C-alpha positions in Angstrom: 101.0 142.5 54.4 102.7 144.6 57.1 101.3 143.3 60.3 103.9 143.0 63.0 101.9 142.6 66.2 100.6 139.3 67.6 97.0 138.4 66.5 94.6 136.6 68.8 92.4 134.6 66.5 88.8 135.7 66.6 86.0 133.1 66.0 83.4 133.6 63.4 80.6 135.7 64.8 82.6 136.6 67.9 82.9 140.2 66.8 79.5 140.7 68.6 80.9 139.9 72.0 84.6 140.8 71.6 86.5 144.0 71.0 89.0 143.8 68.2 92.2 145.8 68.4 93.0 147.8 65.2 96.4 146.1 64.7 94.7 142.7 64.3 92.9 143.5 61.1 94.1 143.8 57.6 93.3 147.0 55.7 93.5 147.5 51.9 96.2 150.2 52.3 98.5 147.3 53.2 98.4 145.5 49.8 101.9 144.3 48.8 103.5 145.4 45.6 102.8 142.0 44.1 99.1 142.3 45.0 99.0 145.7 43.5 100.5 144.4 40.3 97.9 141.6 40.1 95.1 144.2 40.6 96.6 146.3 37.8 96.7 143.3 35.5 93.0 142.8 36.1 92.3 146.5 35.5 94.2 146.4 32.2 92.4 143.3 31.1 89.0 144.8 31.8 89.9 148.1 30.1 91.4 146.5 27.0 89.4 143.3 26.5 86.0 143.9 28.0 84.8 147.5 28.3 85.3 148.3 24.5 83.0 145.3 23.7 80.2 145.6 26.2 77.4 146.1 23.6 78.7 143.2 21.6 78.9 141.0 24.7 75.4 141.9 25.8 73.9 141.3 22.3 75.2 137.7 22.4 75.2 137.6 18.6 78.6 135.9 18.8 78.3 133.0 21.2 82.1 132.5 21.0 82.9 135.9 22.4 82.5 135.2 26.1 84.4 131.8 26.0 87.2 133.7 24.1 87.4 136.3 26.9 87.6 133.5 29.5 90.4 132.0 27.4 92.3 135.3 27.5 91.8 135.6 31.3 93.1 132.1 31.6 96.3 133.0 29.7 96.9 135.8 32.1 96.5 133.4 35.0 93.3 135.0 36.4 91.4 131.7 36.4 93.9 130.0 38.6 94.3 132.3 41.5 92.7 129.9 44.0 94.3 126.8 42.5 97.5 125.4 44.1 100.7 125.6 42.0 100.8 121.8 42.0 97.5 121.8 39.9 98.5 124.5 37.5 97.4 127.6 39.5 99.1 130.3 41.6 97.9 129.3 45.1 97.2 132.9 46.2 95.8 133.9 49.5 92.1 134.2 49.9 92.3 138.0 50.3 94.2 138.2 47.0 91.6 136.2 45.2 89.0 138.6 46.6 91.0 141.5 45.3 91.0 139.9 41.8 87.2 139.5 42.1 86.9 143.1 43.1 88.9 144.4 40.1 87.0 142.2 37.7 83.7 143.5 39.3 83.7 146.4 36.8 83.4 144.0 33.9 79.6 143.5 34.0 78.6 140.2 32.4 82.2 138.9 32.2 82.4 139.2 36.0 79.5 136.7 36.3 81.1 134.3 33.8 84.4 134.6 35.6 82.9 134.1 39.1 80.8 131.1 38.1 83.8 129.4 36.4 86.4 130.0 39.1 84.1 129.7 42.1 81.1 127.3 42.0 82.4 125.6 38.8 86.0 124.8 39.9 86.1 124.8 43.7 83.8 121.8 44.3 86.4 119.7 42.5 89.3 121.4 44.1 88.0 121.0 47.6 86.0 117.8 47.4 87.5 115.8 44.5 89.8 112.9 45.0 93.3 113.0 43.6 92.4 111.5 40.3 89.5 114.0 39.8 91.6 117.0 40.7 94.5 116.0 38.4 92.1 115.4 35.5 90.0 118.5 35.8 91.5 121.3 37.8 94.6 122.1 35.7 92.4 122.5 32.6 89.9 124.6 34.5 92.7 126.8 35.8 93.9 127.6 32.3 90.5 128.0 30.8 91.0 125.1 28.4 87.8 123.7 29.9 85.0 126.0 31.1 82.8 125.1 34.1 79.2 125.6 35.4 77.2 124.6 38.4 73.8 122.8 38.1 71.9 123.1 41.4 68.8 125.2 40.9 65.6 123.6 39.5 62.2 124.9 38.6 60.8 123.9 42.0 63.9 124.2 44.1 65.6 127.5 44.6 66.4 128.6 48.1 65.3 125.1 49.2 68.0 123.5 47.2 67.9 120.0 48.8 64.3 119.5 47.5 65.6 119.0 43.9 64.0 116.3 41.9 66.9 115.4 39.5 67.5 111.6 39.9 70.6 109.4 39.5 70.2 105.7 39.0 73.0 103.1 38.9 73.2 101.3 35.6 72.7 97.5 35.4 76.4 96.9 35.0 77.2 99.2 38.0 79.6 101.3 35.9 77.5 104.5 35.4 74.9 106.7 37.0 72.1 107.7 34.7 71.1 111.2 35.5 67.7 112.5 34.5 66.2 115.9 35.4 66.0 119.6 34.7 68.3 122.5 35.9 67.6 126.2 35.3 69.4 129.5 35.6 72.7 127.8 34.9 75.4 130.5 34.4 78.0 129.5 31.7 75.6 126.7 30.7 75.8 127.5 27.0 79.6 126.9 26.7 80.6 124.9 29.8 82.6 121.7 29.2 82.4 120.5 32.8 79.3 120.7 35.0 78.9 120.2 38.7 75.5 118.5 38.8 73.5 117.7 41.9 71.0 114.8 42.0 69.4 112.3 44.4 70.4 108.7 44.0 67.2 106.6 44.1 65.2 107.7 47.2 68.0 109.4 49.1 67.1 112.2 51.4 70.1 114.4 50.4 71.7 115.4 47.2 74.8 113.8 45.7 77.2 115.8 43.5 78.7 114.6 40.2 81.3 115.8 37.7 79.6 115.7 34.3 81.3 116.4 31.0 79.1 117.8 28.2 80.6 115.1 26.0 78.9 112.3 28.1 75.7 112.8 26.0 72.1 112.9 27.1 72.3 116.7 27.6 70.0 119.2 25.8 69.4 122.9 26.5 66.8 125.6 26.0 67.9 128.8 24.2 69.6 131.5 26.1 67.4 133.2 28.8 66.4 136.8 28.2 67.3 138.7 31.4 66.8 142.1 32.9 70.6 142.5 33.2 73.9 140.7 32.8 72.6 140.0 29.3 76.0 138.8 28.0 76.2 136.1 30.6 75.2 132.7 29.2 72.2 131.4 31.2 70.5 128.2 30.1 68.0 125.6 31.2 69.7 122.2 31.0 68.0 118.9 30.6 69.6 115.6 31.5 68.0 112.5 29.9 69.8 109.3 31.1 73.1 111.1 31.0 75.7 108.4 31.5 78.2 109.5 34.2 81.0 107.1 35.2 80.7 106.0 38.8 84.2 107.4 39.5 82.8 110.9 38.7 80.7 111.0 41.9 82.1 114.0 43.8 82.9 113.2 47.4 80.5 110.8 49.1 76.9 109.8 48.4 74.5 112.3 49.9 77.3 114.8 50.6 76.1 117.1 47.8 74.1 119.5 50.0 77.1 120.1 52.2 79.2 120.8 49.2 76.7 123.2 47.9 76.4 125.1 51.2 80.2 125.3 51.8 81.0 126.4 48.2 78.3 129.1 48.5 80.1 130.5 51.6 83.0 131.3 49.3 80.7 132.6 46.6 78.9 134.9 49.0 81.9 136.9 50.2 83.5 137.0 46.7 80.2 138.3 45.2 80.5 141.1 47.8 84.0 141.9 46.8 83.0 141.9 43.1 80.2 144.3 44.0 82.9 146.6 45.5 84.5 146.8 42.1 81.2 147.7 40.5 80.7 150.4 43.2 84.1 152.0 42.6 83.7 152.0 38.8 80.2 153.5 39.1 81.4 156.2 41.5 84.2 157.3 39.2 81.9 157.5 36.2 79.3 159.5 38.1 81.9 161.8 39.5 83.4 162.5 36.0 79.9 163.3 34.7 79.1 165.6 37.7 82.2 167.6 37.0 81.4 167.9 33.3 77.6 168.5 33.4 76.8 172.2 33.9 73.5 173.7 35.1 72.9 177.3 36.2 76.3 178.2 35.0 78.3 175.7 37.1 79.2 172.0 37.2 76.6 170.0 39.1 79.4 168.6 41.2 79.4 172.0 43.0 75.8 171.5 44.3 75.3 170.3 47.8 72.7 167.7 46.9 75.2 166.1 44.4 78.0 166.3 46.9 75.8 164.5 49.5 75.2 161.6 47.0 78.9 161.3 46.0 80.1 161.3 49.5 77.5 158.8 50.7 78.1 156.2 48.0 81.8 156.5 48.5 81.5 156.2 52.3 79.3 153.1 52.0 81.8 151.6 49.5 84.7 152.4 51.8 82.9 150.8 54.7 82.0 147.7 52.9 85.5 147.3 51.6 86.8 147.6 55.2 84.7 144.8 56.3 85.4 142.5 53.4 89.1 142.5 53.7 88.9 142.2 57.5 87.0 139.0 57.1 89.1 137.8 54.2 92.2 138.1 56.4 90.5 136.3 59.2 89.8 133.4 56.8 93.5 133.4 55.6 94.8 133.5 59.2 92.6 130.5 60.2 93.7 128.6 57.1 97.4 129.2 58.0 96.8 127.9 61.6 95.0 124.8 60.3 97.7 124.0 57.7 100.5 124.5 60.3 98.6 122.0 62.5 98.8 119.4 59.8 95.5 119.7 58.1 95.3 119.0 54.3 95.2 122.3 52.4 91.8 121.8 50.8 90.1 120.8 54.0 91.8 123.7 55.8 90.4 126.1 53.3 86.9 124.8 53.7 87.2 124.7 57.5 88.4 128.3 57.6 85.6 129.5 55.3 83.0 127.5 57.4 84.3 129.3 60.5 83.5 132.7 59.0 80.2 131.7 57.3 78.4 134.3 59.3 80.7 137.1 58.0 80.4 135.7 54.5 76.6 136.0 54.6 76.8 139.5 56.2 79.1 140.7 53.4 77.1 139.2 50.6 74.1 141.2 51.8 76.0 144.4 52.5 78.1 144.4 49.3 75.2 143.8 47.0 73.0 146.4 48.7 75.7 149.0 48.6 76.1 148.4 44.9 72.4 148.7 44.4 72.4 152.0 46.3 75.4 153.2 44.4 74.0 152.6 40.9 70.7 154.0 41.9 72.4 157.3 43.0 74.5 157.1 39.8 71.4 157.2 37.7 70.1 160.2 39.8 73.4 162.1 39.4 73.1 161.6 35.6 69.5 162.8 35.7 67.7 162.3 32.4 70.8 160.8 30.8 70.9 158.2 33.6 67.6 156.9 32.3 68.9 156.7 28.7 70.1 153.4 27.3 72.8 155.4 25.6 74.4 156.3 28.9 76.6 154.0 31.1 74.1 153.9 34.1 71.5 151.9 32.2 73.8 148.8 32.1 75.2 149.4 35.6 71.7 149.7 37.1 70.3 146.6 35.4 73.4 144.4 36.0 73.6 145.2 39.7 70.2 143.9 40.5 70.9 140.2 40.3 73.4 140.4 43.1 70.7 140.5 45.8 69.4 137.2 44.4 72.7 135.3 43.5 74.3 133.0 46.1 71.1 132.9 48.1 68.7 135.9 48.3 69.6 138.6 50.7 66.5 137.6 52.8 67.8 134.0 53.1 71.3 135.3 54.0 69.9 137.6 56.7 68.0 134.7 58.2 71.1 132.4 57.9 73.2 135.0 59.8 71.0 134.8 62.9 70.4 131.0 62.5 74.2 130.3 62.4 74.9 132.6 65.3 72.2 131.0 67.6 73.3 127.5 66.6 76.9 128.3 67.6 75.6 129.6 70.9 73.6 126.4 71.5 76.6 124.3 70.7 78.7 126.3 73.1 81.2 127.4 70.5 80.1 131.1 71.1 79.3 132.3 74.5 76.3 134.6 73.8 74.4 133.8 77.0 76.7 135.5 79.5 77.1 138.7 77.5 73.4 138.8 76.9 72.7 138.3 80.6 75.2 141.1 81.5 73.3 143.4 79.2 70.0 142.6 80.8 71.6 143.3 84.2 73.0 146.6 82.9 69.5 147.6 81.8 68.3 147.4 85.4 71.2 149.5 86.7 71.9 153.2 86.9 74.0 154.3 83.9 77.6 155.1 84.6 78.2 158.8 84.0 81.7 158.8 85.4 84.6 160.5 83.6 86.6 158.5 81.1 89.6 159.1 79.0 88.3 160.0 75.5 91.7 161.3 74.2 92.5 158.1 72.3 91.6 157.8 68.6 87.9 157.0 68.3 87.5 156.4 72.0 83.9 157.8 72.1 83.1 156.1 68.8 84.2 152.7 70.1 81.8 153.1 73.0 79.1 153.7 70.5 80.1 150.4 68.8 80.2 148.6 72.1 76.7 149.9 72.9 75.4 148.8 69.5 76.6 145.3 70.3 74.7 145.5 73.5 71.6 146.6 71.7 72.0 143.6 69.3 72.4 141.2 72.3 69.5 142.7 74.1 67.0 142.5 71.3 68.3 139.1 70.1 68.2 137.6 73.6 64.7 138.8 74.3 63.5 137.5 70.9 65.0 134.0 71.7 63.3 134.1 75.1 60.0 135.1 73.6 59.9 132.7 70.6 62.2 129.9 71.7 62.4 127.2 69.0 59.7 129.0 66.9 62.0 132.0 66.3 62.8 130.6 62.8 59.1 131.2 61.9 59.4 134.9 62.6 61.3 135.9 59.5 60.6 139.6 59.8 62.2 139.7 63.3 65.2 137.6 62.1 65.8 140.1 59.3 65.7 143.0 61.8 68.2 141.2 64.0 70.4 140.6 61.1 70.4 144.3 60.1 71.6 145.2 63.6 74.4 142.6 63.3 75.4 143.7 59.8 75.7 147.4 60.8 77.7 146.6 63.9 80.2 144.6 61.9 80.6 147.1 59.1 80.8 150.2 61.3 83.4 148.6 63.6 85.4 147.4 60.6 85.5 151.0 59.2 86.6 152.5 62.5 89.3 149.9 62.9 90.6 150.5 59.4 90.8 154.2 59.9 92.4 153.8 63.3 95.1 151.5 61.9 95.6 153.9 58.9 96.1 156.8 61.3 98.7 154.7 63.1 100.6 154.3 59.8 100.1 157.7 58.2 99.3 160.1 61.0 96.0 161.8 61.8 96.4 164.8 59.5 96.8 162.5 56.5 93.7 160.6 57.3 91.2 163.5 57.8 88.9 162.5 55.0 88.9 158.8 56.1 88.0 160.0 59.6 85.0 161.9 58.2 83.9 158.7 56.3 84.1 156.7 59.5 81.9 159.2 61.3 79.4 159.4 58.5 79.1 155.6 58.4 78.9 155.2 62.2 75.9 157.6 62.3 74.2 155.7 59.5 74.8 152.4 61.2 73.5 153.7 64.5 70.3 155.0 63.0 69.7 151.8 61.0 70.4 149.6 64.1 68.0 151.7 66.2 65.3 151.5 63.6 65.7 147.7 63.1 65.8 147.2 66.9 62.6 149.2 67.3 60.8 147.2 64.7 61.8 143.9 66.3 60.8 145.1 69.8 57.4 146.3 68.5 56.9 142.8 67.0 57.3 140.6 70.1 56.8 142.7 73.2 54.2 145.0 74.9 53.5 146.9 78.1 56.2 147.4 80.7 58.5 144.9 79.0 58.3 146.9 75.7 58.8 150.2 77.4 61.9 148.9 79.2 63.4 147.5 76.0 62.8 150.7 74.1 64.5 152.7 76.9 67.4 150.3 76.7 67.5 150.6 72.9 67.5 154.4 73.1 70.4 154.2 75.6 72.4 151.8 73.5 72.0 153.6 70.3 72.9 157.1 71.6 75.5 159.0 69.6 76.8 162.5 70.0 75.7 165.0 67.3 78.0 165.5 64.3 77.8 167.9 61.4 77.3 165.3 58.7 76.6 167.9 56.0 80.1 169.4 56.4 81.6 165.9 56.7 80.0 164.8 53.4 81.1 168.0 51.7 84.7 167.5 52.7 84.6 163.9 51.3 83.0 165.1 48.1 85.4 168.0 47.6 88.3 165.6 48.1 86.9 163.2 45.5 86.1 166.0 43.0 89.7 167.2 43.3 91.0 163.7 42.6 88.5 163.1 39.8 87.8 159.4 40.7 87.1 157.1 43.6 90.4 157.8 45.4 90.4 155.6 48.5 
């Protein structure tokens, strides 16, 4: 990374009330040569080992195929990127592990198997295991000798994970816990050697986590689930019937399982988003190639304005989401470095740094998965009739993408969590939202400042738009809190509107900052296309924030109060006109010339 100026650590969620200088963020154009080599290793693996066998993988006729691919990834070191060198891994930075997830995101069902093994399968032991547990399990998981899965979901407990009914009872001799219960939708369940299983001991209120080996016995499974997409991913229902688990295989402390689940999911959320980025880029490149080859009315369809609009828009949304992902990833890395320098144990520091940016992790899970859905949908449309054919590549891309809005907590749950976490931090005093919100209310009652200002700096006007979008978010959120007080959690529709305002602010600001920093490195002329993308996304974000804000205001206000808030929303979501048609054409033409997603 080539950052030379001092950074001032930003708290999780603080982006809403603080302006971030461009030099403080990391941008993908700063990847080191080593990181680029790791990315190329991932691309080569996918190209040589996965893509030629997609039909065979999806058919699941050979149950040994996916485990064999995991083995090959292990030999390349791809399973141990998050694991410290002392435990047989490579101890890479968090942003680097996200880059690996992105590059493997083009591998369809394999990406799911990989993510489950390296994330929710391995990290609970790495971060919560005692020394004996880590030494026994993590090195074998890092090489792929042992495969892992994560058993949390049950038939009656999905989003409400802590309501699970699986029980653990201490044996008469006190040496084992006997686990009995049913788990479902277990990724890698068909071939996992090690399972992270959540159960309640006796009548405990909260879950406890256990490390369970398949060899312990008392474990049976249903056949592989038939799914809409990711058909090559092993997904099983698993039944535990007095499965004997040694007491020393309790993970962390009794009743700490729910906390483990929540914190590990923070990691999974942002990494799922980065994996979706890989899917986006792969889909765009395929769609672009087809658009250049497919001819109608005597010319390639890539020359049509409607197709250019689609190509530019999906590329812009992908570029924007990528900007936000690696901005947050570097924040997590920076926080980790500070904690370790202060004497905190590495595993605890990693969890603490991820917990700090849990809001951003939830935001990016939502954004990344929805950008992928948008991208594959437009990919089908660019292909036209061939997009609907099972013989074409968009069939698999379309079906496989859909699960991402459900994985790692549904997008609805993540939207509500975003606002819930933000307000809890405000109530605890770790984020000062009250004073900025009061300042916005005061500004609403004042005469707008029409004084002259210096707009000569890069994105000076656009940064004012961002600042105003933040004010819009504070205004609507503050008013909703005043209206509903402690009952705001019951108003899920309003929470989701507030979350959409927050999401768009974060992603639009990240995109502007990325391009501003890039201009500082390469010069404005060399970044003309990226500037167009930043403008396209800013207009999109402003429109979406205005719409979400309007829906929320309609829901909880009326009369003069409503009119005042709508006037304020209009004021805070104002943006100068911009020729978005020409901007999209410039982006599309650049991509057509390059022949692939080039950013």
